[in-house]
C-alpha positions in Angstrom: 0.0 0.0 0.0 1.5 3.3 -1.1 0.8 6.6 0.9 2.0 10.1 0.5 3.2 11.6 3.8 5.2 14.6 5.0 8.5 14.3 6.7 8.2 16.0 10.1 11.6 15.1 11.6 14.8 13.4 10.7 15.6 10.9 13.4 18.7 9.4 11.8 20.0 8.7 8.3 17.7 5.6 8.1 14.8 6.6 10.4 12.3 9.4 9.7 9.3 10.7 11.5 6.4 11.3 9.1 2.7 12.2 9.3 -0.2 11.8 6.9 -1.6 14.9 5.4 -5.3 15.4 5.7 -5.6 15.5 1.9 -4.1 12.0 1.7 -6.8 10.6 3.9 -9.6 11.7 1.6 -9.0 9.1 -1.1 -7.6 6.3 1.1 -9.5 3.0 1.3 -8.4 2.4 4.9 -9.5 5.9 6.1 -12.2 4.5 8.4 -9.8 2.0 10.1 -6.7 4.2 10.1 -5.1 4.9 13.5 -2.4 7.3 12.2 -4.7 10.2 11.2 -3.1 13.4 12.5 -0.4 11.3 14.3 3.3 11.0 13.6 4.9 7.7 13.0 8.3 6.3 12.0 9.3 5.3 8.5 12.4 3.5 7.3 14.6 5.4 4.8 16.1 2.1 3.6 17.9 3.6 0.6 19.0 6.6 2.5 17.4 9.2 0.3 18.4 12.8 0.9 15.2 14.0 2.6 14.6 17.1 4.6 11.9 18.0 7.1 8.8 19.3 5.3 9.2 17.3 2.1 6.5 15.1 0.8 7.5 11.5 0.3 5.9 8.3 -0.9 6.0 5.4 1.5 5.2 1.7 1.0 3.8 -0.6 3.6 3.4 -4.2 2.5 -0.2 -5.3 3.3 0.9 -8.8 4.4 3.2 -7.3 7.0 0.5 -5.1 8.4 -1.8 -8.1 8.7 1.0 -10.3 10.2 1.9 -7.6 12.7 -1.7 -7.3 13.8 -2.1 -11.0 14.2 1.1 -11.4 16.1 0.1 -8.6 18.5 -3.3 -10.0 19.2 -3.4 -13.7 18.6 -0.1 -14.8 20.3 -0.9 -13.4 23.8 -4.5 -14.7 23.6 -3.3 -18.1 22.5 -1.3 -18.3 25.7 -4.4 -18.0 27.9 -5.6 -21.6 27.4 -2.0 -22.9 27.5 -1.4 -21.2 30.9 -4.8 -22.3 32.2 -4.2 -25.9 31.2 -0.7 -26.1 32.5 -1.7 -24.6 35.8 -4.5 -27.1 36.1 -2.0 -29.9 35.5 0.2 -28.4 38.2 -2.7 -28.7 40.7 -3.7 -25.0 41.0 -7.3 -24.2 42.0 -9.8 -22.7 39.6 -9.0 -19.1 40.7 -5.3 -19.8 40.7 -5.4 -21.2 37.2 -7.3 -18.2 36.0 -4.7 -15.8 37.4 -1.9 -17.9 35.9 -3.7 -17.8 32.5 -4.0 -14.0 32.8 -0.3 -13.7 33.7 0.4 -15.8 30.6 -1.4 -13.2 28.4 0.9 -10.5 30.0 3.9 -12.7 29.3 2.7 -13.0 25.7 2.6 -9.3 25.3 6.2 -9.1 26.7 7.3 -11.6 24.0 5.5 -9.6 21.3 7.1 -6.4 22.5 10.5 -8.0 22.5 9.9 -9.5 19.0 8.9 -6.1 17.6 11.9 -4.4 19.2 14.3 -6.8 17.5 12.6 -6.8 14.1 11.4 -3.2 14.1 12.5 -2.2 10.6 10.7 -5.2 9.1 7.3 -3.8 10.0 7.9 -0.1 9.3 6.8 1.6 6.1 9.7 2.1 3.7 10.4 5.5 2.0 10.2 4.9 -1.7 10.5 8.3 -3.4 10.8 12.0 -2.6 7.8 13.8 -4.2 8.8 17.4 -3.5 12.2 18.8 -3.9 11.4 21.9 -1.8 10.6 21.7 1.8 7.0 22.7 2.6 6.1 25.0 5.4 
């Protein structure tokens, strides 16, 4: 999925902070489900284009990576609930204790997901493909 965004800040030679312009939202198919409207997010300047703050750039976010990231974030921790419950039942915990262990396993799942995304951060970020404006916009 390609989007046109504005560079708001240069974080490093490879990392940029960008934001969607309100005009970009008007024709977007995912406008109703977008959680970045009016927010700033990071983009990976993989090819190290010479961008400046205020320039419009085109970014690409692979739809399969977006779906995979969402599934990993939601499904993995929830899948640990029955596992934690079953293992605590096998260990001889009471019903209430098993429920608390199962809840703790969800928390542990979120810690694993957080750790995974910290180590593979660039893989799920949108990639800057092209500079659209040569002049910085104010």
